[in-house]
OpenMM code with the backbone's topology and positions (N, CA, C; nanometers):
from openmm import Vec3, app, unit

residues = "UNK UNK UNK UNK UNK UNK UNK UNK UNK UNK UNK UNK UNK UNK UNK UNK UNK UNK UNK UNK UNK UNK UNK UNK UNK UNK UNK UNK UNK UNK UNK UNK UNK UNK UNK UNK UNK UNK UNK UNK UNK UNK UNK UNK UNK UNK UNK UNK UNK UNK UNK UNK UNK UNK UNK UNK UNK UNK UNK UNK UNK UNK UNK UNK UNK UNK UNK UNK UNK UNK UNK UNK UNK UNK UNK UNK UNK UNK UNK UNK UNK UNK UNK UNK UNK UNK UNK UNK UNK UNK UNK UNK UNK UNK UNK UNK UNK UNK UNK UNK UNK UNK UNK UNK UNK UNK UNK".split()
positions = [
    Vec3(5.3632, -0.3527, -2.6099),
    Vec3(5.2729, -0.4113, -2.6679),
    Vec3(5.1881, -0.4090, -2.8001),
    Vec3(5.2176, -0.5092, -2.8497),
    Vec3(5.1809, -0.4411, -3.0294),
    Vec3(5.0057, -0.4055, -3.0353),
    Vec3(4.9568, -0.3957, -2.9520),
    Vec3(4.8506, -0.3089, -2.9564),
    Vec3(4.8853, -0.0914, -2.8919),
    Vec3(4.9762, -0.1254, -2.8858),
    Vec3(5.0058, 0.0320, -2.8237),
    Vec3(4.9090, 0.0339, -2.6894),
    Vec3(4.8650, -0.0219, -2.6184),
    Vec3(4.8005, -0.0356, -2.5281),
    Vec3(4.8427, 0.0699, -2.3751),
    Vec3(4.9618, 0.0929, -2.3985),
    Vec3(4.9746, 0.1980, -2.3416),
    Vec3(5.0514, 0.1110, -2.2020),
    Vec3(5.0734, -0.0261, -2.1778),
    Vec3(5.1661, -0.1041, -2.0487),
    Vec3(5.3210, -0.0934, -2.1857),
    Vec3(5.3348, -0.0637, -2.0539),
    Vec3(5.5213, -0.0525, -2.1375),
    Vec3(5.6114, -0.2177, -2.0633),
    Vec3(5.7394, -0.2468, -2.1029),
    Vec3(5.8452, -0.2856, -2.0584),
    Vec3(5.7803, -0.4165, -2.0515),
    Vec3(5.6788, -0.5227, -2.1634),
    Vec3(5.6382, -0.6656, -2.1363),
    Vec3(5.7342, -0.7351, -2.1920),
    Vec3(5.8257, -0.8199, -2.0832),
    Vec3(5.8805, -0.9136, -2.1925),
    Vec3(5.8260, -1.0470, -2.3057),
    Vec3(5.9094, -1.0670, -2.3825),
    Vec3(5.8999, -1.1445, -2.4709),
    Vec3(5.7951, -1.2524, -2.4699),
    Vec3(5.8560, -1.3120, -2.3375),
    Vec3(5.7421, -1.4519, -2.3141),
    Vec3(5.6173, -1.3903, -2.2613),
    Vec3(5.5779, -1.2743, -2.1926),
    Vec3(5.4960, -1.2290, -2.1339),
    Vec3(5.3797, -1.1981, -2.2364),
    Vec3(5.4034, -1.1384, -2.4008),
    Vec3(5.2998, -1.1086, -2.4743),
    Vec3(5.2085, -1.1744, -2.4539),
    Vec3(5.2314, -1.3105, -2.5423),
    Vec3(5.1333, -1.3790, -2.5286),
    Vec3(4.9711, -1.3714, -2.4325),
    Vec3(5.0491, -1.3731, -2.3065),
    Vec3(4.9548, -1.3788, -2.1667),
    Vec3(4.8609, -1.2375, -2.1807),
    Vec3(5.0177, -1.1475, -2.2366),
    Vec3(4.8900, -0.9702, -2.1840),
    Vec3(4.7963, -1.0095, -2.3243),
    Vec3(4.8286, -1.0389, -2.4067),
    Vec3(4.6991, -1.0131, -2.5472),
    Vec3(4.6025, -1.0954, -2.4762),
    Vec3(4.5899, -1.1899, -2.3845),
    Vec3(4.4613, -1.2219, -2.3213),
    Vec3(4.3725, -1.1514, -2.2656),
    Vec3(4.4505, -1.0322, -2.2163),
    Vec3(4.3587, -0.9466, -2.1265),
    Vec3(4.3570, -0.8284, -2.2054),
    Vec3(4.4458, -0.7876, -2.2917),
    Vec3(4.4821, -0.6557, -2.3770),
    Vec3(4.3693, -0.5413, -2.3928),
    Vec3(4.3145, -0.4193, -2.3128),
    Vec3(4.1826, -0.3748, -2.3436),
    Vec3(4.1876, -0.3637, -2.4760),
    Vec3(4.3368, -0.3356, -2.5892),
    Vec3(4.3006, -0.2859, -2.7273),
    Vec3(4.3115, -0.4248, -2.7685),
    Vec3(4.2974, -0.5294, -2.7748),
    Vec3(4.3301, -0.6803, -2.8425),
    Vec3(4.1795, -0.6803, -2.9465),
    Vec3(4.1487, -0.6893, -3.0223),
    Vec3(4.0772, -0.7493, -3.1086),
    Vec3(3.9606, -0.8647, -3.0663),
    Vec3(3.8998, -0.8297, -3.0319),
    Vec3(3.7984, -0.9607, -3.0308),
    Vec3(3.6539, -0.9799, -3.0987),
    Vec3(3.6234, -1.1393, -3.0743),
    Vec3(3.4655, -1.1191, -3.1153),
    Vec3(3.3546, -1.0778, -3.0918),
    Vec3(3.2599, -1.1162, -3.1047),
    Vec3(3.1184, -1.0660, -2.9793),
    Vec3(3.1006, -1.2444, -2.9775),
    Vec3(3.0393, -1.2164, -2.8430),
    Vec3(3.0100, -1.3510, -2.7658),
    Vec3(2.9240, -1.3895, -2.8528),
    Vec3(2.8273, -1.3805, -2.9656),
    Vec3(2.7215, -1.4393, -3.0724),
    Vec3(2.7711, -1.4546, -3.1319),
    Vec3(2.8789, -1.4289, -3.2148),
    Vec3(2.9282, -1.4314, -3.3215),
    Vec3(2.8719, -1.5639, -3.3810),
    Vec3(2.8729, -1.6842, -3.3628),
    Vec3(2.8150, -1.7818, -3.4497),
    Vec3(2.6376, -1.7918, -3.4510),
    Vec3(2.6001, -1.6675, -3.3771),
    Vec3(2.4629, -1.6507, -3.4094),
    Vec3(2.4510, -1.5325, -3.5561),
    Vec3(2.5770, -1.4869, -3.5683),
    Vec3(2.5397, -1.3723, -3.6717),
    Vec3(2.6042, -1.2594, -3.6334),
    Vec3(2.6703, -1.2584, -3.5069),
    Vec3(2.6930, -1.1010, -3.4974),
    Vec3(2.8469, -1.0344, -3.5166),
    Vec3(2.9084, -1.0193, -3.6451),
    Vec3(2.9925, -1.0023, -3.6500),
    Vec3(3.1352, -0.8849, -3.6987),
    Vec3(3.0231, -0.8098, -3.5671),
    Vec3(3.1066, -0.7335, -3.5520),
    Vec3(3.2698, -0.7684, -3.4747),
    Vec3(3.3169, -0.6197, -3.5111),
    Vec3(3.4416, -0.6382, -3.5218),
    Vec3(3.4929, -0.5333, -3.3585),
    Vec3(3.5406, -0.5561, -3.2714),
    Vec3(3.5537, -0.4792, -3.1827),
    Vec3(3.6684, -0.4924, -3.0740),
    Vec3(3.6954, -0.3823, -2.9584),
    Vec3(3.8175, -0.4669, -2.9061),
    Vec3(3.8009, -0.4556, -2.7581),
    Vec3(3.9047, -0.5506, -2.6578),
    Vec3(3.8072, -0.6088, -2.5762),
    Vec3(3.7809, -0.4877, -2.4708),
    Vec3(3.8120, -0.4248, -2.5031),
    Vec3(3.7191, -0.2813, -2.3708),
    Vec3(3.5962, -0.2362, -2.4015),
    Vec3(3.5635, -0.2263, -2.5317),
    Vec3(3.4434, -0.2008, -2.5655),
    Vec3(3.3174, -0.3316, -2.6237),
    Vec3(3.3758, -0.4958, -2.5601),
    Vec3(3.3113, -0.5625, -2.5622),
    Vec3(3.1587, -0.5652, -2.4121),
    Vec3(3.1966, -0.5597, -2.3411),
    Vec3(3.0314, -0.5243, -2.2505),
    Vec3(2.9733, -0.4461, -2.2988),
    Vec3(3.0098, -0.3087, -2.3215),
    Vec3(2.9318, -0.2099, -2.3780),
    Vec3(2.8557, -0.2871, -2.5021),
    Vec3(2.9188, -0.3066, -2.5957),
    Vec3(2.8505, -0.3853, -2.7291),
    Vec3(2.7250, -0.4779, -2.6697),
    Vec3(2.7967, -0.5629, -2.5676),
    Vec3(2.6758, -0.6682, -2.5089),
    Vec3(2.5580, -0.6223, -2.4929),
    Vec3(2.5657, -0.4914, -2.3668),
    Vec3(2.4914, -0.4299, -2.2906),
    Vec3(2.3816, -0.3492, -2.4553),
    Vec3(2.4121, -0.3011, -2.4975),
    Vec3(2.3501, -0.2153, -2.6090),
    Vec3(2.3237, -0.2985, -2.7545),
    Vec3(2.3204, -0.4504, -2.7194),
    Vec3(2.2630, -0.5269, -2.8866),
    Vec3(2.2276, -0.6780, -2.7761),
    Vec3(2.1442, -0.6057, -2.6721),
    Vec3(2.0620, -0.7677, -2.5854),
    Vec3(1.9895, -0.7849, -2.7086),
    Vec3(1.8981, -0.6781, -2.7427),
    Vec3(1.7864, -0.7184, -2.8366),
    Vec3(1.8236, -0.7650, -2.9331),
    Vec3(1.9127, -0.7389, -3.0473),
    Vec3(2.0003, -0.7653, -3.1473),
    Vec3(2.0196, -0.9083, -3.1683),
    Vec3(2.0938, -0.9316, -3.0511),
    Vec3(2.1664, -1.0931, -3.0366),
    Vec3(2.0408, -1.2052, -2.9724),
    Vec3(1.9715, -1.1240, -2.8873),
    Vec3(1.8183, -1.2300, -2.8610),
    Vec3(1.7684, -1.2404, -3.0196),
    Vec3(1.7676, -1.1751, -3.0817),
    Vec3(1.6748, -1.1619, -3.2500),
    Vec3(1.7369, -1.2773, -3.3232),
    Vec3(1.8325, -1.3164, -3.3407),
    Vec3(1.9387, -1.3575, -3.3701),
    Vec3(1.9762, -1.5456, -3.3170),
    Vec3(1.8914, -1.5549, -3.2092),
    Vec3(1.8717, -1.7074, -3.1804),
    Vec3(1.8406, -1.7830, -3.2167),
    Vec3(1.6563, -1.7484, -3.2710),
    Vec3(1.5571, -1.8309, -3.3853),
    Vec3(1.6539, -1.8491, -3.4246),
    Vec3(1.7278, -1.7679, -3.5521),
    Vec3(1.8003, -1.8325, -3.6408),
    Vec3(1.8931, -1.9034, -3.6575),
    Vec3(1.9555, -1.9133, -3.5304),
    Vec3(2.0852, -1.9909, -3.5248),
    Vec3(2.0153, -2.0987, -3.4721),
    Vec3(1.9428, -2.1116, -3.3859),
    Vec3(1.8760, -2.2619, -3.3428),
    Vec3(1.8331, -2.3495, -3.4680),
    Vec3(1.7414, -2.3127, -3.5898),
    Vec3(1.6896, -2.3464, -3.7224),
    Vec3(1.8368, -2.4116, -3.7633),
    Vec3(1.9418, -2.3374, -3.7987),
    Vec3(2.0062, -2.3868, -3.8759),
    Vec3(2.1001, -2.5244, -3.7816),
    Vec3(2.1293, -2.4919, -3.6666),
    Vec3(2.1951, -2.6282, -3.5772),
    Vec3(2.0691, -2.7201, -3.6174),
    Vec3(1.9410, -2.7180, -3.5841),
    Vec3(1.8114, -2.8154, -3.5789),
    Vec3(1.8908, -2.8495, -3.7325),
    Vec3(1.8689, -2.8296, -3.8566),
    Vec3(1.8892, -2.8127, -3.9359),
    Vec3(2.0378, -2.9017, -4.0211),
    Vec3(2.1289, -2.8480, -3.9381),
    Vec3(2.2771, -2.8802, -3.9141),
    Vec3(2.2229, -3.0796, -3.8560),
    Vec3(2.1462, -3.0771, -3.7445),
    Vec3(2.1406, -3.1965, -3.6566),
    Vec3(2.0622, -3.3284, -3.7556),
    Vec3(2.0125, -3.2389, -3.7839),
    Vec3(1.9478, -3.3509, -3.9307),
    Vec3(2.0192, -3.4255, -4.0214),
    Vec3(2.0764, -3.2958, -4.0691),
    Vec3(2.1909, -3.3675, -4.1272),
    Vec3(2.2798, -3.5047, -4.1254),
    Vec3(2.3391, -3.4306, -3.9882),
    Vec3(2.4043, -3.5384, -3.9618),
    Vec3(2.3802, -3.6998, -3.9292),
    Vec3(2.1997, -3.6481, -3.8047),
    Vec3(2.1647, -3.7654, -3.8028),
    Vec3(2.1220, -3.8197, -3.9700),
    Vec3(2.1090, -3.8385, -4.1041),
    Vec3(2.0491, -3.8807, -4.1849),
    Vec3(2.2188, -3.9396, -4.2220),
    Vec3(2.3532, -3.8495, -4.2512),
    Vec3(2.4866, -3.9193, -4.2928),
    Vec3(2.5477, -4.0451, -4.1621),
    Vec3(2.4515, -4.0361, -3.9928),
    Vec3(2.4936, -4.1479, -3.9448),
    Vec3(2.4494, -4.2546, -3.9472),
    Vec3(2.2842, -4.2389, -4.0073),
    Vec3(2.1802, -4.3428, -4.0182),
    Vec3(2.2709, -4.4130, -4.1670),
    Vec3(2.2730, -4.3462, -4.2402),
    Vec3(2.3891, -4.4062, -4.3792),
    Vec3(2.5351, -4.4826, -4.3677),
    Vec3(2.6066, -4.4060, -4.2369),
    Vec3(2.6798, -4.5310, -4.2040),
    Vec3(2.6834, -4.6648, -4.1492),
    Vec3(2.5680, -4.5927, -4.0888),
    Vec3(2.4945, -4.7479, -3.9972),
    Vec3(2.4725, -4.8757, -4.0949),
    Vec3(2.3929, -4.7845, -4.2080),
    Vec3(2.3457, -4.9234, -4.2732),
    Vec3(2.4648, -4.9775, -4.3283),
    Vec3(2.6304, -4.8747, -4.4317),
    Vec3(2.6981, -4.9291, -4.4730),
    Vec3(2.7583, -5.0771, -4.3843),
    Vec3(2.7430, -5.0125, -4.2772),
    Vec3(2.8315, -5.0618, -4.1809),
    Vec3(2.7432, -5.1881, -4.1172),
    Vec3(2.6661, -5.2007, -4.1204),
    Vec3(2.5840, -5.3790, -4.1381),
    Vec3(2.5935, -5.4405, -4.2612),
    Vec3(2.5898, -5.3472, -4.3916),
    Vec3(2.6235, -5.4302, -4.4701),
    Vec3(2.7306, -5.4757, -4.4971),
    Vec3(2.8510, -5.4170, -4.4734),
    Vec3(2.9796, -5.4508, -4.4599),
    Vec3(2.9908, -5.5563, -4.3410),
    Vec3(2.9574, -5.5534, -4.2404),
    Vec3(2.9437, -5.6713, -4.1524),
    Vec3(2.9043, -5.8064, -4.2047),
    Vec3(2.7644, -5.7638, -4.2664),
    Vec3(2.7002, -5.8958, -4.3653),
    Vec3(2.8218, -5.9821, -4.4520),
    Vec3(2.8146, -5.9049, -4.5148),
    Vec3(2.9815, -5.9052, -4.6405),
    Vec3(3.0591, -5.9915, -4.6009),
    Vec3(3.1411, -5.9457, -4.4503),
    Vec3(3.2379, -6.0153, -4.3992),
    Vec3(3.2080, -6.1460, -4.3098),
    Vec3(3.0854, -6.1483, -4.2936),
    Vec3(3.0276, -6.2629, -4.1933),
    Vec3(3.0528, -6.4031, -4.3161),
    Vec3(2.9418, -6.3640, -4.3963),
    Vec3(2.9255, -6.4461, -4.5383),
    Vec3(3.1032, -6.4933, -4.5885),
    Vec3(3.1574, -6.4056, -4.6216),
    Vec3(3.2936, -6.4292, -4.6642),
    Vec3(3.3762, -6.5459, -4.5716),
    Vec3(3.4087, -6.5113, -4.4133),
    Vec3(3.4353, -6.5790, -4.3336),
    Vec3(3.3631, -6.6947, -4.3213),
    Vec3(3.2692, -6.7406, -4.3152),
    Vec3(3.1543, -6.8677, -4.3887),
    Vec3(3.2836, -6.8965, -4.4761),
    Vec3(3.2079, -6.8816, -4.5837),
    Vec3(3.2872, -6.9333, -4.6977),
    Vec3(3.4962, -6.9849, -4.7023),
    Vec3(3.5353, -6.9183, -4.6227),
    Vec3(3.6507, -6.9611, -4.5982),
    Vec3(3.6505, -7.0778, -4.5189),
    Vec3(3.5981, -7.0818, -4.3986),
    Vec3(3.5317, -7.1724, -4.2641),
    Vec3(3.5781, -7.3173, -4.3896),
    Vec3(3.4679, -7.2942, -4.4646),
    Vec3(3.4068, -7.4256, -4.5604),
    Vec3(3.5000, -7.4647, -4.6303),
    Vec3(3.5970, -7.3576, -4.7083),
    Vec3(3.6572, -7.4107, -4.8111),
    Vec3(3.7957, -7.4797, -4.7123),
    Vec3(3.8060, -7.4233, -4.5853),
    Vec3(3.9573, -7.4497, -4.5411),
    Vec3(3.8884, -7.5906, -4.5116),
    Vec3(3.7807, -7.6382, -4.4942),
    Vec3(3.7294, -7.7523, -4.4103),
    Vec3(3.7635, -7.8697, -4.5278),
    Vec3(3.7099, -7.7955, -4.6361),
    Vec3(3.7101, -7.9274, -4.7586),
    Vec3(3.8766, -7.9144, -4.8140),
    Vec3(3.9440, -7.8639, -4.7827),
    Vec3(4.0581, -7.8451, -4.8440),
    Vec3(4.1560, -7.9997, -4.6814),
    Vec3(4.1142, -7.9993, -4.5801),
    Vec3(4.1295, -8.0655, -4.4865),
    Vec3(4.0826, -8.2110, -4.4991),
] * unit.nanometer
topology = app.Topology()
chain = topology.addChain("A")
for resn in residues:
    res = topology.addResidue(resn, chain)
    for name in ("N", "CA", "C"):
        topology.addAtom(name, app.Element.getBySymbol(name[0]), res)
């Protein structure tokens, strides 16, 4: 094992699968996206989660606020894209109408 966890004789093809369970593999806290950027190894994750419950709960309101702000930004972008699409559709329809009119004049 590249983490020197004590497991012997892992075949090369099995290393990746082992690392998904290796107790010494570096993992992220489940609350990373909420702001807990503690670096730890898998065997310490459960203890970290238990000892930092209050800290993690305190991170949730800020995460919710950031998520709401991002949602609002994306909603505005979507509205702008929809307006642009509507404008382009009108231009397309006008050009198509003019094309049909010009084709009729040619015939």
